[in-house]
C-alpha positions, 0 to 999 in steps of 0.5 A: 088743456091737453092740446096745450100741453102737446104744443109745449112738448113739441116746442121743447122737442124741436128746440132740443133737436135744433140745438143738438143739430147745431152742435153735433151736425153743423159744427162738424161740417167742413169750411164755411158751412159750419159757420151756419148758426142755425139756433140764432137764425131760428130765434130771430125768425121766431121773434119776428113772426111769433113774438117775444115770448116764444123767442125767450122760450126758445132762447132758454131751451137752446141755451140750456142744451147748448150749454150742457153739451159744450165745453165752454163755461155753463151759462155762456150761450143761455146769457148770449141768447137771452141778451140777444133776443131782448136787444132784437126785440128792443130794436124791432120795437123801437127802431123797425116799425114795419114787418118788411124783408128789409126789417128782417134782414137788418134785424138778423144781421144786427142780432148776428153781430150782437150775439157774436161779439156777446160770446167772445166778450163773456168768454174772454172776461170769464176764461182769459186775461186778455179781454179785447185780444179778439179784435185783432184776430183774422179768425174772429172777423171771418167767422163774423162775416161768414155767419152774417152772410149765411144769416142773411141768406137764411133770413131772405129765403125764410121770409119769402117762404113765409110771405108766399104762405100767408097773407099776413105779410101781403101789402094792403091797398085801399081802393078808391070808389 
């Protein structure tokens, strides 16, 4: 029981630290480096390798902290991250049948696109009068492109790191006798 409680506390601490790093450190970087979405990358990585339950808990903790320290309306990140995890789980379960690099890349790309569209749509619905004005803005598309590129790069690196450290993702071939 004490070991399980310790794991929960460490998980909450790591998720909280991840949210603080995303908001205070990465968002202050210059240029295209500020488009790294560490929280979303961690969520999809957790969903792909550890399952839906862990990813949902991570989304709840990340969303809570990002909502608490941001200047947008409370619940924006929480709703966006949870909806992204649920959508990514549906894609992973129904469309992507294997756990390959290509599946991971496609999953993180689709999750990045869905997350960005969801954040902008929720923000424009609740706080502005122009609901689809963001589609005409160059800045939205540049941000989406940079976040997608960073997410794909991180996914490729993380997948290869995990594949080299574990036997879980190694192909299995049957030998003939």
